[in-house]
C-alpha positions in Angstrom: 0.0 0.0 0.0 2.9 2.3 0.6 4.0 2.0 -3.0 0.6 3.3 -4.2 0.8 6.2 -1.7 4.3 7.1 -2.8 3.2 7.2 -6.4 0.0 9.0 -5.6 -2.1 6.4 -7.3 -4.8 6.3 -4.6 -5.9 9.8 -5.6 -6.6 8.9 -9.3 -10.1 7.5 -8.8 -11.1 10.5 -6.6 -9.7 13.0 -9.1 -11.3 11.0 -12.0 -14.6 11.1 -10.1 -14.3 14.9 -9.6 -13.5 15.4 -13.3 -16.4 13.2 -14.2 -18.7 15.1 -11.9 -17.5 18.4 -13.5 -18.2 17.0 -16.9 -21.6 15.8 -15.9 -22.4 19.3 -14.5 -21.2 20.9 -17.7 -23.3 18.5 -19.8 -26.3 19.2 -17.6 -25.9 23.0 -17.9 -25.3 22.6 -21.6 -28.5 20.5 -22.0 -30.5 23.0 -19.9 -29.3 25.9 -21.9 -30.2 24.3 -25.2 -33.6 23.2 -23.7 -34.3 26.8 -22.6 -33.3 28.1 -26.1 -35.6 25.5 -27.8 -38.5 26.4 -25.5 -38.0 30.1 -26.2 -37.9 29.4 -30.0 -41.1 27.3 -29.7 -42.9 30.1 -27.8 -41.8 32.7 -30.4 -43.1 30.4 -33.2 -46.4 30.0 -31.4 -46.8 33.7 -30.9 -46.0 34.4 -34.6 -48.6 31.8 -35.6 -51.2 33.3 -33.3 -50.5 36.8 -34.7 -50.8 35.5 -38.3 -54.1 33.8 -37.4 -55.4 37.1 -35.8 -54.3 39.1 -38.9 -56.0 36.6 -41.2 -59.2 36.8 -39.0 -59.2 40.6 -39.1 -58.7 40.6 -42.9 -61.6 38.2 -43.3 -63.8 40.3 -41.0 -62.9 43.5 -42.9 -63.6 41.8 -46.2 -67.0 40.6 -45.0 -67.9 44.1 -43.7 -66.8 45.7 -47.0 -68.9 43.2 -49.0 -71.9 43.9 -46.7 -71.5 47.6 -47.0 -71.1 47.4 -50.8 -74.2 45.2 -51.2 -76.2 47.6 -49.1 -74.9 50.6 -51.0 -75.9 48.9 -54.3 -79.3 48.2 -52.9 -79.7 51.9 -51.8 -78.5 53.1 -55.2 -81.0 50.9 -57.0 -83.8 52.2 -54.8 -82.8 55.8 -55.4 -82.6 55.3 -59.1 -86.0 53.6 -59.2 -87.4 56.5 -57.1 -85.9 59.1 -59.3 -87.2 57.3 -62.4 -90.7 56.9 -61.1 -91.0 60.4 -59.7 -93.0 62.7 -62.0 -91.1 65.8 -63.1 
């Protein structure tokens, strides 16, 4: 046993364990960092999709309102033309 102590070989497993633990911590932090980045990217993508859906919905609503207003204005114009044509001068 004294030979191993003189050479410092009894410290190798402990130092290897410490290095392995440091590597595991680094891997864990690296994994967590990438996980956070991926989650942030997914959240941004979801918000962009929601904004696009809202914009499409607003465009559809505006188009429907324009169509309704146009159809009412055409009906009003027709009635006015008929009234003007039928009114005796």
